[in-house]
C-alpha positions in Angstrom: 132.5 143.9 -236.4 131.5 147.5 -235.5 128.7 146.1 -233.3 131.1 143.7 -231.6 133.5 146.5 -230.9 130.7 148.6 -229.5 129.6 145.8 -227.2 133.2 145.4 -226.1 133.4 149.1 -225.3 130.2 148.9 -223.3 131.6 146.1 -221.2 134.9 148.0 -220.8 133.2 151.1 -219.6 131.1 149.1 -217.2 134.3 147.4 -215.8 136.2 150.8 -215.7 133.5 152.5 -213.6 132.7 149.4 -211.5 129.1 148.9 -212.8 129.6 145.2 -212.5 130.2 145.7 -208.7 126.9 147.7 -208.4 125.0 144.9 -210.2 126.5 141.9 -208.5 126.7 143.5 -205.1 122.9 143.9 -205.1 122.2 140.2 -205.2 121.2 138.1 -202.2 123.5 135.2 -202.9 126.8 135.4 -201.0 128.9 134.0 -203.8 127.8 136.8 -206.1 128.8 139.4 -203.6 132.1 137.7 -203.1 132.6 137.7 -206.9 131.9 141.4 -206.9 134.7 141.9 -204.3 137.1 139.8 -206.3 136.5 141.7 -209.5 137.0 145.0 -207.6 140.6 144.0 -206.8 143.1 146.4 -208.4 140.5 149.1 -209.2 140.0 152.4 -207.6 136.2 152.5 -206.8 136.4 155.1 -204.1 134.3 157.5 -206.2 130.7 157.4 -205.1 128.6 155.0 -207.0 126.1 157.6 -208.3 129.0 159.6 -209.8 130.4 156.5 -211.4 127.1 155.5 -213.0 126.5 159.0 -214.3 130.0 159.1 -215.9 129.6 155.7 -217.4 126.3 156.8 -219.1 127.9 160.0 -220.3 130.8 158.2 -221.9 128.5 155.6 -223.6 126.6 158.3 -225.6 123.2 159.9 -226.0 121.0 156.8 -225.8 122.4 155.8 -222.5 122.2 159.5 -221.3 118.4 159.4 -222.1 118.1 156.2 -220.1 119.7 157.9 -217.2 117.4 160.8 -217.5 114.4 158.6 -217.2 115.9 156.8 -214.2 116.5 160.0 -212.4 112.8 160.7 -211.9 112.3 157.3 -210.1 113.3 158.3 -206.7 111.0 155.6 -205.3 113.1 152.9 -207.0 116.6 154.4 -206.8 118.7 155.4 -203.8 118.7 159.1 -203.4 122.5 159.5 -204.1 122.1 157.8 -207.5 119.0 159.7 -208.4 120.6 163.0 -207.5 123.6 162.3 -209.7 121.5 161.0 -212.6 119.5 164.3 -212.4 122.6 166.0 -213.7 122.2 164.3 -217.0 119.1 166.4 -217.7 120.8 169.6 -218.5 124.4 169.3 -217.4 126.0 167.0 -220.0 129.5 168.4 -220.8 129.2 170.9 -223.7 131.1 170.7 -226.9 133.4 173.4 -228.1 131.6 176.8 -228.5 133.8 177.7 -231.5 132.6 174.5 -233.2 129.0 175.5 -232.4 129.5 179.0 -233.9 130.9 177.4 -237.0 127.9 175.1 -237.3 125.5 178.0 -236.8 127.2 180.1 -239.5 127.3 177.2 -241.9 123.7 176.3 -241.4 122.3 180.0 -241.6 124.7 181.1 -244.3 125.8 184.3 -242.6 128.4 185.4 -240.1 127.5 185.4 -236.5 127.8 189.2 -236.2 125.2 189.7 -238.9 122.7 187.2 -237.4 122.8 188.4 -233.8 123.4 191.6 -231.9 124.7 189.6 -229.0 125.7 185.9 -228.6 126.7 184.2 -225.4 129.4 181.7 -226.4 129.1 179.9 -223.1 126.2 177.5 -223.4 123.4 177.9 -220.9 122.3 174.2 -221.2 123.9 171.1 -222.7 122.0 168.0 -223.2 122.6 164.6 -224.9 121.5 165.8 -228.4 122.1 169.5 -228.6 123.2 172.5 -226.5 121.7 176.0 -226.2 123.2 179.5 -226.4 121.3 182.8 -225.5 121.4 185.6 -228.0 119.8 188.8 -229.0 118.4 189.6 -232.5 119.1 193.0 -233.9 116.0 195.4 -233.8 115.7 195.5 -237.5 116.6 191.9 -238.3 114.8 190.6 -241.5 113.9 187.4 -239.6 112.3 189.3 -236.9 108.6 190.2 -237.4 107.0 193.0 -235.5 105.7 190.8 -232.7 108.5 188.3 -232.9 110.8 187.9 -229.8 114.2 189.8 -229.7 115.7 187.8 -226.9 116.2 184.3 -228.3 117.7 180.9 -227.5 119.8 179.2 -230.2 119.8 175.5 -230.2 122.5 173.7 -232.1 122.9 170.0 -232.7 125.9 168.1 -231.5 128.3 167.2 -234.3 128.5 163.5 -235.4 125.4 162.5 -233.7 123.9 160.5 -236.5 126.7 158.0 -236.7 126.8 157.5 -233.0 123.1 156.8 -232.7 123.1 154.5 -235.7 125.8 152.4 -234.1 124.0 152.1 -230.7 120.7 151.3 -232.5 122.3 148.7 -234.7 123.6 147.0 -231.4 120.1 147.3 -229.8 118.5 145.7 -232.9 121.0 142.9 -232.7 120.3 142.3 -229.0 116.5 142.6 -229.6 116.8 139.8 -232.2 118.7 137.6 -229.7 116.0 138.3 -227.0 113.2 137.4 -229.4 114.8 134.1 -230.3 116.2 133.1 -227.0 113.7 134.3 -224.4 110.3 132.6 -223.9 108.5 136.0 -223.8 110.5 137.5 -226.6 107.9 137.4 -229.4 105.1 138.7 -227.1 107.2 141.7 -226.0 108.1 142.7 -229.6 111.5 143.9 -228.8 112.5 144.6 -232.4 109.4 146.8 -232.8 110.1 148.6 -229.6 113.6 149.3 -230.8 112.2 150.5 -234.2 109.9 153.0 -232.3 113.0 154.1 -230.4 114.9 154.5 -233.6 112.2 156.7 -235.1 112.0 159.1 -232.2 115.7 159.4 -231.8 116.1 160.2 -235.5 113.2 162.7 -235.2 115.2 164.4 -232.5 118.1 164.9 -235.0 115.9 167.1 -237.2 115.5 170.3 -235.2 113.0 171.7 -237.8 110.8 168.9 -236.8 111.2 169.9 -233.2 110.3 173.5 -234.0 107.2 172.3 -235.8 106.2 170.2 -232.8 106.6 173.2 -230.6 104.3 175.2 -232.9 101.7 172.5 -232.8 101.8 172.2 -229.0 101.6 176.0 -228.8 98.4 176.0 -230.8 96.9 173.1 -228.8 97.7 174.7 -225.5 96.5 178.2 -226.4 93.7 179.2 -224.1 94.4 176.5 -221.5 96.0 179.1 -219.2 98.5 176.6 -217.7 101.6 176.3 -219.9 103.8 178.5 -222.1 105.5 177.2 -225.3 108.3 179.3 -227.0 107.7 180.9 -230.3 110.0 180.0 -233.2 111.9 182.4 -235.5 111.2 180.4 -238.7 113.6 182.2 -240.9 116.4 181.1 -238.7 115.4 177.4 -238.4 117.4 174.7 -240.1 117.7 170.9 -239.5 120.9 171.5 -237.3 120.0 174.9 -235.8 116.8 176.5 -234.6 116.2 179.9 -233.0 113.3 180.3 -230.6 111.9 182.8 -228.0 114.0 182.8 -224.8 111.9 181.7 -221.8 112.6 182.9 -218.3 111.4 180.9 -215.3 112.5 178.8 -212.3 113.5 175.2 -213.0 110.7 173.0 -211.7 113.2 170.9 -209.6 114.1 173.9 -207.5 111.0 173.6 -205.3 112.4 175.8 -202.5 112.8 178.7 -204.9 109.3 178.3 -206.2 107.9 178.4 -202.6 109.9 181.5 -201.9 108.4 183.1 -205.0 104.9 182.3 -203.7 104.0 179.5 -206.1 101.3 177.2 -204.9 103.1 173.8 -205.2 100.0 171.7 -204.7 98.2 173.5 -207.4 101.3 173.3 -209.6 101.2 169.5 -209.2 97.6 169.3 -210.1 98.1 171.6 -213.2 100.9 169.3 -214.4 98.4 166.3 -214.3 95.7 168.4 -216.2 98.3 169.4 -218.8 99.3 165.8 -219.4 95.8 164.4 -219.6 94.7 167.3 -221.9 97.6 166.6 -224.3 97.0 162.8 -224.3 93.2 162.6 -224.4 92.0 165.8 -225.9 94.7 166.3 -228.5 96.4 162.9 -228.9 99.7 164.9 -229.2 101.8 165.1 -226.1 105.2 166.1 -224.9 107.0 162.8 -224.4 110.2 164.1 -222.7 108.9 165.7 -219.6 111.8 165.3 -217.3 112.6 168.2 -214.8 115.4 169.5 -217.1 112.8 170.4 -219.8 110.3 172.2 -217.5 110.4 175.5 -215.8 107.8 177.6 -213.9 107.0 181.2 -214.8 107.2 183.8 -212.1 106.2 186.7 -214.4 103.1 188.4 -213.0 101.0 187.9 -216.1 101.7 184.1 -216.3 102.6 183.4 -212.6 102.7 179.7 -211.8 102.3 178.5 -215.4 104.5 175.7 -216.7 107.2 176.5 -219.3 107.8 173.5 -221.6 111.1 173.1 -223.5 112.8 170.6 -225.8 110.1 169.2 -228.2 112.2 166.6 -230.0 110.2 163.7 -228.7 106.5 164.0 -229.3 104.0 161.1 -228.8 100.8 160.7 -230.8 97.8 158.5 -230.2 95.0 157.4 -232.5 91.3 157.8 -231.7 91.1 154.1 -230.9 94.1 154.4 -228.5 92.6 157.4 -226.8 89.2 155.8 -226.3 90.8 152.5 -225.2 93.0 154.3 -222.6 90.3 156.5 -221.3 87.8 153.6 -220.8 90.6 151.7 -219.0 91.4 154.6 -216.7 87.7 155.1 -215.8 87.2 151.4 -215.2 90.2 151.5 -212.9 88.8 154.5 -211.0 85.5 152.7 -210.6 87.3 149.5 -209.7 85.4 147.8 -212.5 88.0 145.2 -213.2 85.8 143.1 -215.4 85.5 146.0 -217.8 89.2 146.3 -217.9 89.5 142.6 -218.8 86.8 143.0 -221.4 88.5 145.9 -222.9 91.7 143.9 -223.3 89.8 141.1 -225.0 87.9 143.5 -227.3 91.1 145.2 -228.4 92.5 141.9 -229.6 95.6 142.3 -227.4 94.8 139.1 -225.4 94.1 135.7 -227.1 90.4 135.1 -227.6 90.6 131.8 -225.6 91.4 133.6 -222.3 88.6 133.5 -219.8 87.5 137.0 -218.9 86.8 135.9 -215.2 90.5 134.8 -214.9 91.9 138.1 -216.4 89.5 140.1 -214.1 90.7 138.3 -211.0 94.4 139.0 -212.0 93.8 142.6 -212.6 92.0 143.0 -209.3 94.9 141.4 -207.4 97.3 143.9 -208.9 95.3 147.1 -208.6 93.0 146.8 -205.6 95.8 147.2 -203.0 96.8 150.5 -204.5 93.5 152.5 -204.2 92.8 155.1 -201.5 96.5 155.7 -200.9 98.4 158.9 -201.5 100.9 159.1 -204.3 103.8 158.9 -202.0 102.7 155.4 -200.8 102.1 154.0 -204.3 104.9 152.4 -206.2 104.2 152.5 -209.8 107.3 150.3 -210.3 105.7 147.5 -208.2 102.4 147.8 -210.1 104.2 147.6 -213.5 106.1 144.6 -212.3 102.9 142.8 -211.2 101.1 143.7 -214.4 104.1 142.4 -216.4 103.7 139.0 -214.6 100.0 139.1 -215.4 100.7 139.9 -219.0 103.1 137.1 -219.3 100.5 134.7 -217.9 97.9 135.7 -220.2 100.1 136.3 -223.2 99.2 140.0 -223.6 100.8 141.6 -226.6 102.8 144.8 -225.8 101.8 147.6 -228.1 104.8 149.6 -229.4 102.8 152.8 -230.0 102.2 153.1 -226.2 105.8 152.8 -225.2 106.3 156.6 -225.2 103.1 157.0 -223.2 104.4 154.6 -220.6 107.7 156.5 -220.4 105.9 159.8 -220.0 103.6 158.4 -217.2 106.8 157.6 -215.4 108.1 161.1 -215.8 104.8 162.6 -214.7 104.8 160.5 -211.6 108.4 161.5 -210.8 107.5 165.2 -211.1 104.4 164.7 -208.9 106.5 163.1 -206.2 109.0 166.1 -206.2 106.2 168.7 -206.0 103.7 167.2 -203.8 104.2 163.7 -202.4 100.6 163.7 -201.1 99.1 164.4 -204.5 96.4 161.8 -205.3 97.0 161.3 -209.0 93.8 159.2 -209.5 91.4 161.8 -207.9 93.1 164.6 -209.8 92.8 162.8 -213.2 89.4 161.2 -212.8 87.2 164.5 -213.2 89.1 165.4 -216.4 88.6 161.9 -217.8 84.9 161.9 -217.0 84.5 165.3 -218.8 86.4 164.0 -221.8 84.4 160.9 -222.1 81.1 163.0 -221.8 82.5 165.0 -224.8 82.9 161.9 -226.9 79.5 160.3 -226.5 75.9 161.6 -226.7 74.3 164.5 -228.4 77.1 167.0 -227.7 79.6 164.8 -229.3 77.4 164.2 -232.3 76.8 167.9 -232.7 80.5 168.7 -232.6 81.2 165.9 -235.1 78.5 167.3 -237.5 80.0 170.8 -237.1 83.5 169.5 -238.0 82.2 167.5 -241.0 79.8 170.2 -242.3 82.1 171.6 -245.0 82.7 168.1 -246.4 79.0 167.3 -246.2 78.2 170.6 -248.0 80.6 169.7 -250.8 79.0 166.2 -251.3 75.4 167.1 -250.8 74.6 168.6 -254.3 76.1 165.5 -256.0 74.3 163.1 -253.7 71.3 162.3 -256.2 73.7 161.6 -259.0 75.9 159.4 -256.8 72.7 157.5 -255.6 71.7 157.0 -259.3 75.0 155.7 -260.3 75.1 153.4 -257.3 71.7 152.0 -258.2 72.7 151.6 -261.8 75.9 149.8 -260.7 74.0 147.5 -258.4 71.4 146.7 -261.2 74.2 146.1 -263.8 76.1 144.0 -261.3 72.9 142.0 -260.6 72.4 141.5 -264.3 75.9 140.4 -264.8 75.5 137.9 -261.9 72.3 136.5 -263.5 74.0 136.2 -266.8 76.9 134.4 -265.2 74.5 132.0 -263.5 72.6 131.4 -266.7 75.8 130.6 -268.6 77.0 128.3 -265.9 73.5 126.6 -265.9 73.7 126.2 -269.7 77.2 124.7 -269.4 75.9 122.2 -266.9 72.9 121.3 -269.1 75.2 120.9 -272.1 77.5 118.6 -270.2 74.5 116.6 -268.9 73.1 116.2 -272.5 76.5 115.3 -273.7 76.8 112.7 -271.0 73.4 111.3 -271.9 74.3 111.1 -275.6 77.5 109.4 -274.8 75.8 106.9 -272.5 73.2 106.1 -275.2 75.8 105.6 -277.9 77.7 103.4 -275.6 74.6 101.3 -274.9 73.8 101.1 -278.6 77.3 100.0 -279.3 77.0 97.2 -276.8 73.7 96.0 -278.3 75.2 95.9 -281.8 78.1 93.9 -280.6 75.8 91.4 -278.9 73.5 91.2 -282.1 76.6 90.6 -284.3 77.8 87.9 -281.9 74.4 86.1 -282.1 74.5 86.2 -285.9 78.0 84.7 -286.3 78.1 81.3 -288.3 79.0 78.2 -286.4 
């Protein structure tokens, strides 16, 4: 019943803000456009369509807000007025009451606000779908503040009642995914329930702010020494599941390109650095920031870190296994080299395509999708068109969608959206290709073997002294296993021999009985 009520509310919100008119009005058929005009009778739809869509997503809750955040980076697919309005969802979601935020902070940290902070700005500096942020200052002698810990901090507090709201929406999404899987021809191949399960996992991860703090600490260690990105430090004694305190970061939002140019930032280099950061996180570390919309990224104008990225909001982090990284890297390199046969072979080797698919057919299909896109600047490449064509190819060849790559696909969309805003002429392929080649060289050959031996040396040193004993035990086990197998075979042979002898004896006794009957028959008196 709750799911039905939620579905009805979604339909009512769509009707209230005229989203049905936006959908039906976009079709080519005249009768659908006429239906849109009929449904609009009696409603005030004078508000711009982008505003109506943004307000509808805000009223439907955090899952729909995050969907709008992703759409806001797709200026090649959306009209500019809609994209500009959806961009407001990135950090301008209406905040909740500051007094409620203060009460949650005091409850989580167990002390009054005046004891925790020297200053606290009750007006939030940013408000997102999951939480909102307040600036504060720690006292000089605060117990939670180490000697090198930051004094100017940002306090992030979770929105109240988020868990029940998300659970309701996810329950509805699981229900709809089940319908899609049963009713749609491609339902099982697309694994909608598994995709919803992955979305469920990452959303619930966002509700634990300590997990976000741990993600930030890991990214900070990974990015240390790269010289391209800043990650805030955490004040661990003031981190709880509903509240975290971190270093306050100062910079210019990456969406304000004019301000960055006025400050002297090299926009072209900034775009290239973003690509290098992304590919480093994905292929070197297998641990990447998976919520890279413009609201979560700033650029430092401090002289010591001028032009560096500042990453914020680490609630959604993607991870890739060694197999995933190797598979993706080989695919990218094959694409760069236009080796479409290798792309087809990789799909078959991974097991994501049925074994009976002919590699030549898959190669031709991939070539048809990708060949027209090469040697064109980023501004002329529509990733949306590529994805649509690849979807058609995957449906034809029954390619299984891998749920663990859903976040990576989303992040790739965000990276492309940022690239378009910074430098429409950026050639994403040429920027990424040298990095991937260096990464692949580090994974094969003597350098990779030497690095692997270096990492495994402590383990080898632990096992090496016991190696003779382990070899002796293995040989003894093998010998005893061989003896047991011979004994088992001898016993089986003995049973077969006994059965054969018993059969012969039985047969002989049967023959003797027949002969006796015949002899007695011949001796009977007449």
